[in-house]
DRENDO-1510 file (C-alpha; in Angstrom, 1 decimal, always signed):
<recs>
REC; n; res; u; v; w
REC; 1; MET; -218.7; +150.1; +50.2 .
REC; 2; THR; -217.0; +149.3; +53.5 .
REC; 3; ARG; -218.8; +148.2; +56.6 .
REC; 4; ILE; -218.0; +150.0; +59.8 .
REC; 5; ALA; -219.1; +149.7; +63.4 .
REC; 6; ILE; -218.9; +152.7; +65.7 .
REC; 7; LEU; -218.9; +151.4; +69.3 .
REC; 8; GLY; -220.2; +154.3; +71.4 .
REC; 9; CYS; -221.9; +156.2; +68.6 .
REC; 10; GLY; -222.4; +159.5; +70.5 .
REC; 11; TYR; -221.3; +163.1; +70.0 .
REC; 12; VAL; -218.4; +162.5; +67.6 .
REC; 13; GLY; -219.6; +159.0; +66.6 .
REC; 14; CYS; -222.9; +160.2; +65.1 .
REC; 15; GLU; -221.1; +162.9; +63.1 .
REC; 16; LEU; -218.7; +160.2; +61.9 .
REC; 17; ALA; -221.6; +158.0; +60.9 .
REC; 18; ARG; -223.1; +160.9; +58.9 .
REC; 19; GLN; -219.8; +161.5; +57.1 .
REC; 20; LEU; -219.1; +157.8; +56.4 .
REC; 21; GLY; -222.7; +157.3; +55.2 .
REC; 22; ASP; -222.6; +160.3; +52.9 .
REC; 23; ALA; -219.4; +158.7; +51.4 .
REC; 24; GLY; -221.3; +155.5; +50.6 .
REC; 25; HIS; -220.2; +153.3; +53.4 .
REC; 26; HIS; -222.5; +151.0; +55.5 .
REC; 27; VAL; -222.3; +152.1; +59.2 .
REC; 28; VAL; -223.6; +150.4; +62.3 .
REC; 29; GLY; -223.9; +152.7; +65.4 .
REC; 30; VAL; -223.7; +150.9; +68.7 .
REC; 31; ARG; -225.2; +152.3; +71.9 .
REC; 32; ARG; -225.8; +150.6; +75.2 .
REC; 33; SER; -229.0; +152.5; +76.0 .
REC; 34; GLU; -232.3; +152.3; +74.1 .
REC; 35; SER; -232.6; +156.1; +74.3 .
REC; 36; GLY; -229.4; +156.7; +72.3 .
REC; 37; LEU; -230.5; +154.6; +69.3 .
REC; 38; ALA; -232.8; +157.3; +67.9 .
REC; 39; ALA; -229.8; +159.6; +67.5 .
REC; 40; VAL; -227.9; +156.8; +65.7 .
REC; 41; GLU; -230.7; +156.3; +63.3 .
REC; 42; ALA; -231.0; +160.0; +62.7 .
REC; 43; ALA; -227.4; +160.0; +61.7 .
REC; 44; GLY; -228.1; +157.5; +59.0 .
REC; 45; ALA; -226.5; +154.5; +60.7 .
REC; 46; ASP; -228.1; +151.1; +61.5 .
REC; 47; PRO; -228.7; +151.2; +65.3 .
REC; 48; VAL; -227.6; +148.3; +67.4 .
REC; 49; ARG; -228.0; +148.1; +71.2 .
REC; 50; ALA; -224.9; +146.5; +72.8 .
REC; 51; ASP; -222.5; +147.0; +75.6 .
REC; 52; VAL; -218.7; +147.0; +75.0 .
REC; 53; THR; -218.2; +145.4; +78.4 .
REC; 54; ASP; -220.4; +142.5; +77.5 .
REC; 55; GLY; -218.9; +140.2; +74.8 .
REC; 56; ASP; -222.2; +138.3; +74.4 .
REC; 57; SER; -224.1; +141.5; +73.6 .
REC; 58; LEU; -221.5; +142.4; +70.9 .
REC; 59; ALA; -222.6; +139.3; +69.0 .
REC; 60; SER; -225.5; +141.4; +67.8 .
REC; 61; VAL; -223.1; +143.6; +65.8 .
REC; 62; PRO; -222.6; +142.3; +62.3 .
REC; 63; ASP; -219.2; +141.6; +60.8 .
REC; 64; VAL; -217.4; +144.8; +59.7 .
REC; 65; GLU; -214.0; +145.8; +58.1 .
REC; 66; TRP; -213.4; +148.8; +60.4 .
REC; 67; ILE; -214.1; +149.3; +64.1 .
REC; 68; VAL; -214.1; +152.7; +65.8 .
REC; 69; PHE; -214.2; +152.6; +69.6 .
REC; 70; ALA; -215.6; +155.9; +70.8 .
REC; 71; ALA; -217.5; +154.7; +73.9 .
REC; 72; SER; -217.6; +157.0; +76.9 .
REC; 73; ALA; -217.7; +156.1; +80.6 .
REC; 74; GLY; -221.0; +156.1; +82.3 .
REC; 75; GLY; -219.5; +158.2; +85.1 .
REC; 76; ARG; -216.5; +160.4; +85.7 .
REC; 77; ASP; -215.0; +158.3; +88.4 .
REC; 78; ALA; -212.0; +156.1; +87.8 .
REC; 79; ASP; -213.9; +152.8; +88.2 .
REC; 80; ALA; -216.4; +153.7; +85.4 .
REC; 81; ALA; -213.5; +154.8; +83.2 .
REC; 82; ARG; -211.6; +151.6; +83.7 .
REC; 83; GLU; -214.7; +149.5; +83.0 .
REC; 84; THR; -215.3; +151.2; +79.7 .
REC; 85; TYR; -211.9; +152.3; +78.4 .
REC; 86; VAL; -209.8; +149.3; +79.5 .
REC; 87; GLU; -212.2; +146.3; +80.2 .
REC; 88; GLY; -214.6; +147.4; +77.4 .
REC; 89; LEU; -211.8; +148.0; +74.9 .
REC; 90; ARG; -210.2; +144.6; +75.7 .
REC; 91; THR; -213.5; +142.9; +75.4 .
REC; 92; ALA; -214.3; +144.5; +72.1 .
REC; 93; ILE; -210.9; +143.8; +70.6 .
REC; 94; ASP; -211.0; +140.1; +71.7 .
REC; 95; HIS; -214.5; +139.7; +70.5 .
REC; 96; PHE; -214.1; +141.0; +67.0 .
REC; 97; ALA; -210.6; +139.7; +66.5 .
REC; 98; ASP; -211.9; +136.2; +67.3 .
REC; 99; ARG; -214.5; +136.2; +64.5 .
REC; 100; ASP; -214.0; +134.2; +61.3 .
REC; 101; SER; -214.3; +137.6; +59.5 .
REC; 102; ALA; -212.2; +139.9; +61.7 .
REC; 103; PRO; -211.9; +143.6; +61.1 .
REC; 104; ASP; -208.9; +145.1; +59.3 .
REC; 105; ARG; -208.7; +148.3; +61.3 .
REC; 106; PHE; -209.4; +149.2; +64.9 .
REC; 107; VAL; -209.4; +152.9; +65.9 .
REC; 108; TYR; -209.5; +154.0; +69.5 .
REC; 109; THR; -210.4; +157.6; +70.3 .
REC; 110; SER; -208.3; +158.9; +73.2 .
REC; 111; SER; -207.5; +162.3; +74.7 .
REC; 112; THR; -204.6; +164.7; +74.6 .
REC; 113; GLY; -205.1; +164.8; +78.4 .
REC; 114; VAL; -202.6; +161.9; +78.6 .
REC; 115; TYR; -199.7; +164.3; +77.9 .
REC; 116; GLY; -200.2; +166.0; +81.3 .
REC; 117; ASP; -198.2; +169.1; +82.1 .
REC; 118; HIS; -195.4; +170.3; +79.7 .
REC; 119; ASP; -195.1; +173.9; +80.9 .
REC; 120; GLY; -196.9; +175.3; +77.9 .
REC; 121; GLU; -194.3; +173.8; +75.5 .
REC; 122; TRP; -195.2; +172.0; +72.2 .
REC; 123; VAL; -195.8; +168.3; +72.3 .
REC; 124; ASP; -196.3; +165.7; +69.5 .
REC; 125; GLU; -196.8; +162.0; +69.2 .
REC; 126; GLU; -193.2; +161.3; +70.1 .
REC; 127; THR; -193.4; +163.3; +73.4 .
REC; 128; ALA; -193.4; +161.2; +76.5 .
REC; 129; ILE; -196.8; +161.3; +78.2 .
REC; 130; ASP; -197.3; +162.1; +81.8 .
REC; 131; PRO; -200.9; +161.3; +83.0 .
REC; 132; GLY; -201.7; +163.5; +85.9 .
REC; 133; ASP; -204.4; +161.5; +87.6 .
REC; 134; GLU; -205.9; +158.0; +87.7 .
REC; 135; ARG; -208.4; +158.7; +84.9 .
REC; 136; THR; -205.7; +159.8; +82.4 .
REC; 137; GLU; -203.6; +156.9; +83.5 .
REC; 138; ILE; -206.5; +154.6; +82.5 .
REC; 139; LEU; -206.7; +156.4; +79.1 .
REC; 140; ALA; -202.9; +155.8; +78.6 .
REC; 141; GLU; -203.4; +152.1; +79.5 .
REC; 142; ALA; -206.2; +151.9; +77.0 .
REC; 143; GLU; -204.0; +153.4; +74.3 .
REC; 144; ARG; -201.5; +150.6; +74.8 .
REC; 145; LEU; -204.2; +148.0; +74.5 .
REC; 146; ALA; -205.5; +149.5; +71.3 .
REC; 147; ARG; -202.1; +149.3; +69.7 .
REC; 148; GLU; -200.7; +146.1; +71.2 .
REC; 149; ARG; -203.6; +143.8; +71.8 .
REC; 150; PRO; -205.1; +143.4; +68.3 .
REC; 151; PRO; -203.6; +140.2; +66.7 .
REC; 152; ALA; -201.7; +140.1; +63.4 .
REC; 153; GLY; -203.9; +141.3; +60.6 .
REC; 154; VAL; -205.9; +143.8; +62.7 .
REC; 155; ASP; -204.1; +147.2; +62.9 .
REC; 156; GLY; -204.8; +149.5; +65.9 .
REC; 157; THR; -204.7; +153.3; +65.7 .
REC; 158; VAL; -205.0; +155.8; +68.5 .
REC; 159; ALA; -206.7; +159.1; +67.6 .
REC; 160; ARG; -206.0; +161.6; +70.5 .
REC; 161; PHE; -208.7; +164.2; +70.5 .
REC; 162; ALA; -208.1; +167.6; +71.9 .
REC; 163; GLY; -210.9; +169.5; +73.7 .
REC; 164; LEU; -214.1; +168.9; +71.6 .
REC; 165; TYR; -216.4; +171.8; +70.7 .
REC; 166; GLY; -219.2; +172.3; +68.2 .
REC; 167; PRO; -223.0; +172.2; +68.1 .
REC; 168; ASP; -224.4; +171.9; +71.6 .
REC; 169; ARG; -220.9; +172.2; +73.1 .
REC; 170; TYR; -219.7; +175.7; +72.3 .
REC; 171; ARG; -220.0; +176.8; +76.0 .
REC; 172; LEU; -219.9; +180.3; +74.6 .
REC; 173; GLN; -221.9; +181.9; +77.5 .
REC; 174; ARG; -219.5; +180.4; +80.1 .
REC; 175; TYR; -216.5; +182.1; +78.5 .
REC; 176; LEU; -218.4; +185.4; +78.2 .
REC; 177; ASP; -219.6; +185.3; +81.8 .
REC; 178; GLY; -216.2; +184.3; +83.3 .
REC; 179; PRO; -214.2; +184.2; +85.3 .
REC; 180; VAL; -211.7; +182.7; +82.9 .
REC; 181; THR; -208.7; +180.9; +84.3 .
REC; 182; ALA; -205.3; +181.4; +82.7 .
REC; 183; GLY; -203.9; +178.5; +80.6 .
REC; 184; VAL; -203.8; +177.2; +77.1 .
REC; 185; LEU; -206.6; +175.6; +75.1 .
REC; 186; ASN; -206.0; +172.8; +72.6 .
REC; 187; MET; -209.3; +172.3; +70.6 .
REC; 188; VAL; -210.8; +170.5; +67.7 .
REC; 189; HIS; -214.3; +171.0; +66.2 .
REC; 190; ARG; -216.6; +167.9; +66.4 .
REC; 191; ASP; -216.8; +167.8; +62.6 .
REC; 192; ASP; -213.0; +167.6; +62.3 .
REC; 193; ALA; -212.7; +165.1; +65.1 .
REC; 194; ALA; -215.0; +162.8; +63.0 .
REC; 195; GLY; -213.4; +163.9; +59.7 .
REC; 196; ALA; -210.0; +163.0; +60.9 .
REC; 197; VAL; -211.0; +159.5; +61.9 .
REC; 198; ARG; -212.9; +159.1; +58.6 .
REC; 199; PHE; -209.7; +160.3; +56.7 .
REC; 200; LEU; -207.4; +157.9; +58.6 .
REC; 201; LEU; -209.7; +155.0; +57.6 .
REC; 202; GLU; -210.5; +155.9; +54.0 .
REC; 203; ARG; -206.9; +157.0; +53.1 .
REC; 204; ASP; -205.4; +154.1; +55.0 .
REC; 205; ARG; -203.3; +156.3; +57.3 .
REC; 206; GLY; -202.0; +155.8; +60.8 .
REC; 207; ARG; -201.9; +152.0; +61.0 .
REC; 208; GLY; -200.4; +151.1; +64.3 .
REC; 209; ALA; -199.8; +154.8; +65.1 .
REC; 210; ILE; -200.8; +157.5; +67.5 .
REC; 211; VAL; -202.3; +160.6; +65.8 .
REC; 212; ASN; -203.1; +163.9; +67.5 .
REC; 213; VAL; -206.5; +165.2; +66.3 .
REC; 214; VAL; -206.2; +168.9; +67.2 .
REC; 215; ASP; -206.6; +172.1; +65.1 .
REC; 216; ASP; -203.8; +174.4; +64.0 .
REC; 217; GLU; -203.7; +177.0; +66.7 .
REC; 218; PRO; -203.5; +176.4; +70.5 .
REC; 219; VAL; -204.7; +179.6; +72.2 .
REC; 220; GLU; -204.3; +181.3; +75.6 .
REC; 221; LYS; -207.6; +181.1; +77.4 .
REC; 222; TRP; -207.6; +184.8; +78.3 .
REC; 223; GLY; -207.0; +185.8; +74.7 .
REC; 224; PHE; -209.6; +183.4; +73.5 .
REC; 225; ALA; -212.2; +184.7; +75.9 .
REC; 226; ASP; -211.5; +188.3; +74.9 .
REC; 227; TRP; -211.7; +187.4; +71.2 .
REC; 228; LEU; -215.1; +185.8; +71.8 .
REC; 229; ALA; -216.3; +188.8; +73.7 .
REC; 230; GLU; -215.1; +191.2; +71.0 .
REC; 231; GLN; -216.8; +189.2; +68.3 .
REC; 232; ALA; -220.0; +188.9; +70.3 .
REC; 233; GLY; -220.0; +192.6; +71.0 .
REC; 234; VAL; -219.9; +192.4; +74.8 .
REC; 235; GLU; -217.5; +193.4; +77.5 .
REC; 236; PHE; -214.4; +191.4; +78.1 .
REC; 237; PRO; -215.1; +188.7; +80.8 .
REC; 238; PRO; -213.4; +188.7; +84.3 .
REC; 239; LYS; -210.1; +186.7; +84.5 .
REC; 240; GLN; -208.4; +184.8; +87.2 .
REC; 241; THR; -204.9; +183.4; +87.6 .
REC; 242; VAL; -204.2; +179.7; +88.1 .
REC; 243; GLU; -203.3; +180.4; +91.7 .
REC; 244; GLU; -206.6; +182.2; +92.3 .
REC; 245; ARG; -208.5; +179.3; +90.8 .
REC; 246; LEU; -206.6; +176.8; +92.9 .
REC; 247; ALA; -207.6; +178.6; +96.1 .
REC; 248; ASP; -211.0; +176.9; +95.9 .
REC; 249; VAL; -209.7; +173.4; +94.9 .
REC; 250; ASP; -208.8; +170.7; +97.3 .
REC; 251; SER; -208.5; +167.7; +95.0 .
REC; 252; THR; -204.9; +166.8; +94.1 .
REC; 253; SER; -205.9; +165.5; +90.7 .
REC; 254; THR; -208.0; +168.6; +89.9 .
REC; 255; ARG; -205.2; +170.9; +91.0 .
REC; 256; ARG; -202.7; +169.1; +88.7 .
REC; 257; ARG; -205.2; +169.3; +85.8 .
REC; 258; ILE; -205.7; +173.0; +86.2 .
REC; 259; ARG; -201.9; +173.6; +86.3 .
REC; 260; ALA; -201.3; +171.4; +83.2 .
REC; 261; THR; -200.4; +173.3; +80.0 .
REC; 262; LYS; -199.1; +172.3; +76.7 .
REC; 263; ARG; -199.5; +173.1; +73.0 .
REC; 264; VAL; -200.4; +170.0; +71.0 .
REC; 265; SER; -199.0; +169.7; +67.4 .
REC; 266; ASN; -201.1; +168.3; +64.6 .
REC; 267; GLU; -198.2; +168.1; +62.2 .
REC; 268; ARG; -198.5; +164.3; +61.7 .
REC; 269; LEU; -202.2; +164.6; +60.7 .
REC; 270; ARG; -201.3; +167.5; +58.4 .
REC; 271; GLU; -198.5; +165.5; +56.9 .
REC; 272; TYR; -200.9; +162.6; +56.2 .
REC; 273; GLY; -202.9; +165.1; +54.1 .
REC; 274; TYR; -205.9; +165.9; +56.2 .
REC; 275; GLU; -207.6; +169.3; +55.5 .
REC; 276; PHE; -209.5; +170.8; +58.3 .
REC; 277; ALA; -213.0; +172.2; +57.9 .
REC; 278; PHE; -212.3; +174.5; +60.9 .
REC; 279; PRO; -208.5; +175.0; +61.1 .
REC; 280; THR; -208.8; +177.3; +64.1 .
REC; 281; TYR; -211.3; +178.5; +66.7 .
REC; 282; ARG; -211.9; +181.6; +64.6 .
REC; 283; ALA; -213.7; +179.5; +61.9 .
REC; 284; GLY; -215.1; +177.0; +64.4 .
REC; 285; TYR; -216.9; +179.5; +66.6 .
REC; 286; ARG; -218.3; +181.6; +63.9 .
REC; 287; ALA; -221.7; +179.9; +63.8 .
REC; 288; ALA; -222.1; +180.2; +67.6 .
REC; 289; ILE; -221.1; +183.9; +67.6 .
REC; 290; ASP; -223.5; +184.7; +64.7 .
REC; 291; ARG; -226.3; +182.9; +66.5 .
REC; 292; PHE; -225.5; +184.8; +69.8 .
REC; 293; ARG; -225.5; +188.2; +68.0 .
REC; 294; THR; -228.8; +187.3; +66.3 .
REC; 295; ASP; -230.4; +186.3; +69.5 .
REC; 296; GLU; -229.2; +189.5; +71.2 .
REC; 297; THR; -230.6; +191.7; +68.4 .
REC; 298; ASP; -233.9; +190.0; +67.9 .
REC; 299; PRO; -236.9; +192.0; +69.4 .
</recs>
């Protein structure tokens, strides 16, 4: 039995806690708010209230062999992001590495958003990143911290998540209603985001590495939306070009994000041996589509 602490045990973290607990590990789920601890307990983990930006509060987390940093910023602004992803990450690494019983692994969950725009071409872990705004620049800085700051004997890993979807985050109606802006979607189901991190830890893969956590098939947004509509038995949603969408956007960072396209490869994760529960959106969205059709046909 291995002891694991999940710092920021939220959407993916709770699923990871469930999977690790089912595999016989002892999991501690850390949240900074009292209200979030019930979800941690429901996932089968020991709930601990602490804040990654406060080293003193982290003293309440017991010694563990593995740390997963999955904390999210309290707000979407750059200051909140830096406080959590950079200052919080640095505080957590320093706190746990300084213990007499330091962890062996430290996994930081990042985002494929750090790649920026690659004109729809394929990217992998060797591709140079091009953060498009201050927030993704902060994520890139946190990635460097996760790999370089842990001292000898504590191996850092960066798991770059693609767009997360799954229970409570299918956003099916939004795609069916439209308008859908042109572009490319790189996605991963919540269960596979958690499953990949569990795999990297249990199979001792990815030490010191960056690993893209994304499913097998990037998809054009228009085609994806039409497939959802077809499966749901409704009309295809309205579409809009990138230029049409940009006509209503003033923010430079938002405009760059809307323009950014790439296709993210999961070849490294596949080569490690990970098997996806939901290899593509076709499998991942089946539960949401079935529920939608059931709701539509119920009297």
